[in-house]
C-alpha positions in Angstrom: -24.6 -16.4 13.6 -21.4 -14.7 12.5 -18.4 -15.4 14.6 -17.2 -12.3 16.5 -13.6 -11.2 15.6 -11.5 -11.3 18.7 -9.0 -8.4 18.9 -5.8 -9.3 20.9 -4.7 -6.9 23.6 -1.2 -6.8 22.0 -0.7 -6.9 18.3 2.7 -8.0 17.5 2.3 -7.3 13.7 1.2 -3.7 14.4 2.3 -1.2 11.5 4.0 1.1 14.0 6.4 -1.4 15.6 9.2 -0.7 13.3 8.6 3.1 13.2 11.6 5.2 13.9 11.4 6.3 17.5 11.6 10.1 16.8 8.8 9.8 14.3 6.7 7.8 16.8 7.4 10.4 19.5 6.3 13.2 17.2 3.1 11.4 16.2 2.2 10.9 19.9 2.8 14.6 20.7 0.9 15.7 17.6 -2.1 13.6 18.6 -1.7 14.9 22.2 -1.0 11.3 23.5 -4.7 10.4 23.0 -4.7 6.6 23.2 -7.7 4.7 24.4 -7.5 2.9 27.7 -7.7 -0.5 26.1 -4.7 0.5 23.8 -2.3 1.8 26.3 -0.4 -1.6 26.4 0.0 -1.6 22.7 1.3 2.1 22.8 3.8 1.1 25.5 4.9 -1.9 23.5 5.4 0.3 20.4 7.4 2.8 22.4 9.6 0.1 23.9 10.3 -1.6 20.5 11.0 1.6 18.6 13.3 2.8 21.3 15.2 -0.5 21.4 15.6 -0.4 17.6 16.5 3.3 17.3 20.3 3.1 18.0 20.6 0.3 15.4 18.6 2.3 12.9 21.0 5.3 13.4 24.0 3.1 13.0 22.6 1.4 9.8 21.9 4.8 8.3 25.5 5.9 9.0 27.1 2.8 7.7 25.1 3.0 4.4 25.3 6.6 3.9 28.2 6.6 1.4 26.7 3.5 -0.6 23.2 5.1 -0.8 24.5 8.5 -1.9 25.8 6.7 -5.0 22.9 4.5 -5.5 20.6 5.1 -8.5 16.9 4.1 -8.6 16.6 2.4 -12.1 13.2 2.6 -13.9 10.8 1.6 -11.1 7.5 -0.1 -12.1 4.5 1.4 -10.2 1.3 -0.5 -9.8 -1.6 2.0 -9.4 -5.1 1.3 -8.3 -7.5 1.8 -5.4 -7.5 -0.6 -2.5 -9.3 -3.9 -3.4 -8.8 -3.4 -7.2 -6.5 -6.4 -7.6 -3.2 -4.7 -7.1 -2.0 -7.4 -4.8 -2.7 -10.2 -7.1 -0.9 -8.4 -10.0 2.0 -7.4 -7.9 2.5 -11.0 -6.5 2.4 -12.5 -9.9 4.8 -10.0 -11.6 7.2 -10.4 -8.5 8.0 -13.9 -9.8 10.1 -12.2 -12.5 13.5 -12.3 -10.9 14.6 -9.1 -12.7 12.5 -7.1 -10.2 13.2 -6.2 -6.6 10.5 -5.2 -4.2 9.9 -4.3 -0.5 9.5 -7.5 1.5 8.1 -7.6 5.1 11.4 -6.7 6.8 11.9 -3.8 4.4 8.6 -2.3 5.0 7.6 -2.3 8.7 11.1 -2.5 9.9 12.7 -0.6 7.0 15.3 1.3 9.3 16.7 -2.0 10.5 16.4 -4.0 7.3 20.2 -4.4 6.7 22.0 -4.9 10.0 19.3 -6.8 11.8 17.6 -8.6 8.8 18.2 -12.2 9.9 16.8 -11.6 13.4 13.9 -9.5 12.2 13.0 -12.0 9.5 12.7 -14.7 12.1 10.6 -12.5 14.4 8.3 -11.3 11.6 7.8 -14.8 10.2 6.2 -15.7 13.5 4.2 -12.4 13.7 2.6 -12.2 10.3 -0.6 -14.2 9.6 -1.1 -16.8 7.0 -3.9 -14.6 5.5 -4.6 -10.9 5.6 -7.4 -9.8 8.0 -9.5 -8.1 5.2 -9.4 -11.0 2.8 -7.9 -14.5 2.1 -4.8 -13.4 0.3 -1.7 -15.0 1.7 1.1 -13.4 3.7 4.6 -14.8 3.5 8.1 -13.5 3.8 9.0 -13.9 0.1 6.0 -11.8 -1.2 6.1 -8.1 -1.8 4.4 -5.6 0.5 3.4 -2.0 0.2 6.1 0.6 0.5 3.5 2.8 2.1 4.3 0.9 5.3 8.0 2.0 4.9 6.8 5.6 4.5 4.6 5.3 7.5 7.6 4.3 9.6 9.8 7.1 8.3 7.9 10.3 8.2 4.8 12.1 9.6 3.5 12.5 6.0 1.6 9.3 5.6 -2.0 8.2 5.1 -1.2 5.0 6.9 -1.1 6.9 10.3 -4.9 7.2 9.8 -5.2 3.7 10.8 -3.5 4.4 14.3 -4.9 7.8 15.0 -8.3 7.5 13.5 -9.7 10.6 15.3 -7.8 12.8 12.9 -8.5 10.8 9.7 -9.2 13.8 7.5 -5.7 15.2 8.0 -4.0 11.8 7.2 -6.1 11.3 4.1 -5.0 14.6 2.8 -1.4 13.5 3.1 -1.9 10.8 0.4 -2.3 13.7 -2.1 1.4 14.6 -1.9 1.6 17.3 -4.6 -1.2 19.1 -3.0 0.6 19.4 0.4 2.4 22.5 1.6 5.8 22.8 0.1 7.7 21.8 3.3 5.6 18.6 3.7 5.9 17.6 0.1 9.7 18.1 0.1 9.9 15.9 3.3 7.9 13.2 1.7 10.0 13.4 -1.5 13.2 13.1 0.4 12.0 10.2 2.5 10.6 8.3 -0.5 13.8 8.7 -2.6 15.9 7.5 0.3 13.7 4.5 0.9 13.8 3.5 -2.9 17.6 4.0 -3.0 17.9 1.8 0.1 15.7 -1.0 -1.2 17.5 -0.8 -4.6 20.7 -1.3 -2.8 19.4 -4.3 -0.8 18.1 -5.7 -4.0 21.4 -5.4 -5.7 20.5 -2.7 -8.2 17.4 -4.3 -9.6 14.5 -2.2 -10.8 11.8 -2.1 -8.2 8.3 -3.4 -8.5 6.2 -1.1 -6.3 2.5 -1.2 -5.3 0.8 1.0 -2.7 -2.8 2.0 -3.3 -2.1 5.6 -2.0 0.2 6.0 -5.1 -3.1 6.4 -7.0 -3.4 9.7 -5.3 0.0 11.1 -6.4 1.0 9.4 -9.7 2.2 12.8 -11.1 4.6 13.2 -8.1 6.0 9.7 -8.7 6.6 10.6 -12.4 8.2 13.9 -11.4 10.6 12.0 -9.0 11.3 9.2 -11.4 10.9 10.4 -15.0 11.9 7.0 -16.4 9.3 5.1 -14.3 6.6 2.9 -15.8 3.1 2.6 -14.6 0.3 0.0 -14.6 -3.1 1.2 -13.6 -5.6 -1.6 -12.8 -9.2 -0.7 -12.3 -12.3 -2.5 -11.1 -16.1 -2.2 -10.8 -16.9 0.3 -8.0 -19.7 -2.0 -6.7 -17.1 -4.5 -5.8 -14.3 -2.1 -4.7 -16.3 0.2 -2.5 -18.0 -2.5 -0.2 -14.7 -4.4 0.0 -12.7 -1.3 0.9 -15.3 -0.4 3.6 -14.8 -3.9 5.0 -11.0 -3.6 4.9 -10.8 -0.4 6.7 -13.3 -1.5 9.4 -11.1 -4.5 10.1 -7.9 -2.6 9.9 -9.2 0.1 12.3 -10.1 -2.7 14.7 -6.6 -4.1 14.6 -4.4 -1.0 14.2 -6.1 2.0 15.7 -4.7 3.3 19.1 -7.8 5.3 19.6 -11.5 4.5 19.4 -12.3 3.2 15.9 -14.5 5.5 13.8 -18.2 4.8 13.3 -18.9 2.5 10.4 -21.0 5.3 8.8 -17.9 7.6 9.0 -15.8 4.8 7.3 -18.3 4.5 4.5 -18.4 8.2 3.9 -14.6 8.3 4.0 -14.1 5.5 1.5 -16.6 7.2 -1.0 -14.9 10.5 -0.8 -11.4 9.0 -1.0 -12.3 6.9 -4.1 -13.8 10.0 -5.9 -11.0 12.3 -5.1 -8.3 9.6 -5.9 -9.7 9.0 -9.4 -10.4 12.6 -10.2 -6.6 13.2 -9.4 -5.4 10.1 -11.3 -7.4 11.0 -14.5 -5.6 14.2 -14.5 -2.2 12.9 -13.6 -2.2 10.2 -16.2 -2.4 12.9 -18.9 1.1 13.9 -17.9 2.6 10.4 -18.2 3.8 9.4 -21.8 1.8 6.7 -23.4 4.8 4.3 -23.6 5.3 4.5 -19.8 1.7 3.8 -18.8 -0.7 0.9 -19.5 -4.3 0.4 -18.1 -5.9 -3.0 -17.5 -9.4 -4.0 -16.3 -9.3 -6.3 -13.3 -12.3 -8.3 -14.4 -10.6 -9.2 -17.8 -7.1 -9.5 -16.2 -8.1 -12.3 -13.8 -9.6 -14.3 -16.7 -6.3 -14.3 -18.7 -3.5 -13.2 -16.3 -0.7 -14.5 -18.5 -2.0 -12.9 -21.6 -2.3 -9.6 -19.7 1.2 -9.8 -18.4 2.4 -10.2 -21.9 0.4 -7.2 -22.9 2.0 -5.2 -20.0 5.5 -6.1 -21.0 4.9 -5.3 -24.7 3.1 -2.0 -23.9 5.9 -0.8 -21.5 8.8 -2.1 -23.4 9.9 -4.5 -20.5 12.1 -7.4 -21.7 12.1 -10.9 -20.3 8.4 -12.0 -20.6 9.2 -15.4 -22.1 11.8 -16.1 -19.5 9.4 -15.3 -16.6 6.2 -16.8 -18.1 6.6 -20.1 -16.5 7.1 -18.4 -13.1 3.9 -16.4 -13.7 1.9 -19.5 -14.5 3.2 -21.4 -11.4 1.9 -18.5 -9.2 -1.5 -18.4 -11.1 -1.9 -22.1 -10.6 -1.1 -21.7 -6.9 -4.2 -19.4 -6.6 -6.7 -21.8 -8.0 -9.3 -22.3 -5.4 -8.8 -19.0 -3.8 -12.2 -17.7 -2.5 -12.9 -14.0 -2.7 -14.9 -12.2 -0.1 -18.6 -11.5 -1.2 -20.6 -8.4 -0.2 -24.1 -7.4 -0.7 -24.4 -3.8 -1.8 -27.1 -2.1 0.1 -29.6 0.0 -2.0 -28.5 3.1 -0.1 -24.8 2.5 -0.9 -25.8 1.9 -4.6 -27.5 5.1 -4.8 -24.5 6.9 -3.3 -22.0 5.2 -5.6 -24.1 6.1 -8.6 -24.2 9.7 -7.5 -20.6 10.2 -6.5 -18.8 8.2 -9.1 -20.7 8.7 -12.3 -17.6 10.2 -13.9 -15.8 6.8 -13.1 -18.6 4.8 -14.7 -18.5 7.0 -17.9 -14.7 6.9 -18.1 -14.3 3.1 -18.0 -17.7 2.0 -19.5 -19.0 0.1 -16.4 -22.8 -0.3 -16.3 -24.5 1.4 -13.6 -27.0 -0.6 -11.3 -30.5 0.4 -11.1 -31.4 1.9 -7.8 -34.2 0.2 -5.7 
């Protein structure tokens, strides 16, 4: 019998704990303060923590204003790919190249206090983060990169990550991942926030090029290229029969831990994942045509994990990134550290196979994956 997951009353690693207080207040108002009875203590905790951090966040922004106005974002390297497509493994490995900077845990969830209060927040967050992520067995640690989506989540109302907290309005928040399809005012707000966050992290990383990975970037690659014309992109793709069930599992677990409202029905989650996958790749296939070939490389997950070092070399050669030989030993050390890692395994229901075949035929044809026979 499967062990039932116990959800704590208070989640001290909740993604909204480092949100700027005014953003948190706007989100509450927009959602008409709809918080389930069980999650009222969590909402109170978020309110108190964000209010406590707010004066320091304002002070930090003022003190860094002049430096960040001058700061340039130099040729960021974006990893594209749907959730559960191997983006974390790829980013973790490439982050061992010391020429890159990245968003660490302090710079994501508590991005507005990541300079003045860094030592204190690093100490607190080290105790809050788990040794392994709730949706898989990948490690969490203070020296590994995290998704800048969490920093966006803490900085603007325009973020798909808010779907995890306010699940009752999930269609609205999914739309916000498709940044260049938003109304002009919302798109400009996202652009301004995103530029600022990358400038700040570049400053904190002493001018290094940033290595960035957020699955929602797959939904707005063209906007990233427009903002940073010298950016480089890696698109990692994977078999949908592996990605879809794993993403469904991930969202169900994240909703359980992060939602301040009643989590959506599992069938709603399945429907949402399928629609999001389809829409994301229809958009990405169009967006990739706008990115020059020397700035974009695609790799297949199934082949990459067999020869990660060889594929890293291919990435560096394709994108004209120097320093592979210098970083090769660090890459190998990371790969060796992952020996024995056990992936989650999921049985794909015949009904889900049929839905995947129907909705994602274009994806199978594009990448040459063989479609399963329906029962």
